[in-house]
C-alpha positions in Angstrom: 26.9 -14.4 4.3 27.2 -11.7 1.6 27.8 -14.3 -1.0 24.2 -15.3 -0.8 22.8 -11.8 -1.6 21.7 -11.2 -5.2 20.1 -7.8 -5.0 16.9 -5.9 -4.0 13.9 -8.2 -4.5 11.1 -5.7 -4.0 9.7 -3.0 -1.8 6.2 -3.9 -0.4 3.6 -1.2 0.0 0.1 -1.7 1.5 -2.9 -0.4 -0.5 -6.5 -0.1 0.2 -7.3 -0.1 -3.6 -5.3 -2.5 -5.7 -6.7 -1.4 -9.1 -6.3 2.2 -8.2 -2.7 1.7 -7.1 -1.8 -0.2 -10.2 -3.4 2.5 -12.3 -1.4 5.2 -10.4 1.9 3.5 -10.9 1.2 2.8 -14.6 0.2 6.5 -15.0 3.7 7.6 -13.7 5.6 5.2 -15.8 5.4 1.8 -14.1 4.1 -1.4 -15.6 2.2 -4.4 -14.1 4.6 -7.3 -14.0 2.5 -9.9 -12.2 -0.7 -10.2 -10.2 -1.6 -12.9 -7.8 -3.5 -13.7 -4.5 -2.8 -15.7 -1.4 -5.5 -17.3 0.8 -5.2 -16.2 4.5 -7.5 -17.1 7.4 -9.1 -13.6 7.0 -9.7 -14.0 3.3 -7.8 -13.5 0.1 -4.9 -11.2 0.1 -4.4 -9.5 -3.3 -0.8 -9.0 -4.5 0.7 -7.3 -7.5 4.3 -6.8 -8.7 4.7 -3.4 -10.5 8.0 -2.6 -12.3 8.8 1.0 -11.4 12.1 3.0 -11.6 14.3 -0.1 -12.0 12.9 -2.1 -9.2 9.7 -3.9 -8.2 7.0 -2.7 -6.0 4.9 -5.4 -4.3 1.4 -4.0 -3.8 -0.5 -5.6 -1.0 -4.3 -5.3 -0.4 -5.1 -7.2 2.8 -8.6 -8.7 3.3 -8.8 -6.8 6.6 -8.1 -3.2 7.2 -4.4 -2.4 7.7 -3.4 0.7 9.6 -2.0 3.2 7.0 -0.1 6.3 7.8 3.3 7.7 7.0 5.6 4.9 5.8 3.2 2.1 5.0 6.0 -0.1 3.8 5.8 -3.3 5.7 9.1 -4.9 4.5 11.8 -5.0 1.9 13.0 -8.2 0.1 16.5 -9.2 -0.8 17.0 -11.9 -3.5 19.2 -14.7 -2.2 20.5 -17.8 -4.0 19.4 -20.1 -1.1 17.0 -19.1 1.7 18.2 -21.8 4.1 21.9 -21.1 3.7 21.3 -17.3 3.9 19.2 -17.7 7.1 21.9 -20.0 8.6 24.6 -17.4 7.9 22.5 -14.6 9.5 21.8 -16.8 12.5 25.5 -17.6 12.7 26.2 -13.9 12.9 24.1 -13.7 16.0 20.8 -12.5 14.6 17.9 -14.6 15.7 14.8 -12.6 15.0 13.2 -14.8 12.4 9.4 -14.7 12.5 9.0 -18.4 11.8 11.3 -21.3 12.4 11.4 -22.5 8.7 11.1 -20.9 5.3 7.7 -20.6 3.6 7.3 -22.2 0.1 4.6 -20.9 -2.1 4.8 -22.8 -5.3 2.0 -21.0 -7.1 2.5 -17.5 -6.0 4.2 -15.3 -8.7 5.4 -18.5 -10.5 6.8 -20.0 -7.3 8.8 -18.6 -4.4 10.3 -19.4 -1.1 11.0 -16.8 1.7 11.8 -16.2 5.3 11.3 -13.0 7.3 13.4 -11.6 10.1 13.3 -8.2 11.9 15.9 -5.5 12.1 16.8 -3.4 15.2 13.9 -1.0 14.7 11.3 -3.7 14.0 11.6 -3.5 10.2 10.9 -6.7 8.4 13.5 -8.1 6.0 12.5 -10.9 3.6 15.0 -13.4 2.2 13.5 -14.2 -1.2 14.2 -16.9 -3.7 12.1 -17.1 -6.9 11.6 -20.7 -8.1 
């Protein structure tokens, strides 16, 4: 299963103010890499990738209020070479906590991506991510 891992994809952080968060990270040395949006049943979810400290932050502004408190990091992403193969290897190891039965393909988001989420033992979400 390790042969599929390619490194940390990003760390996702919820924000109430996308422009303010981007400005904050730019102020402390980050730079906007990409900005996008995804339609959801509740409205448009704003997304931004900010390069910061040698990795990417994915800022997420939900169209509906999201509880914020200590540790408002909803998931972390690991780049993989093949989402299906990596998921199969994880399932073969006895982990079957995937949130959906199949990967999601978003051909227009951030230039195209496919992903699949599963949960760890404390409820943390882990994203298997392949950029197209």
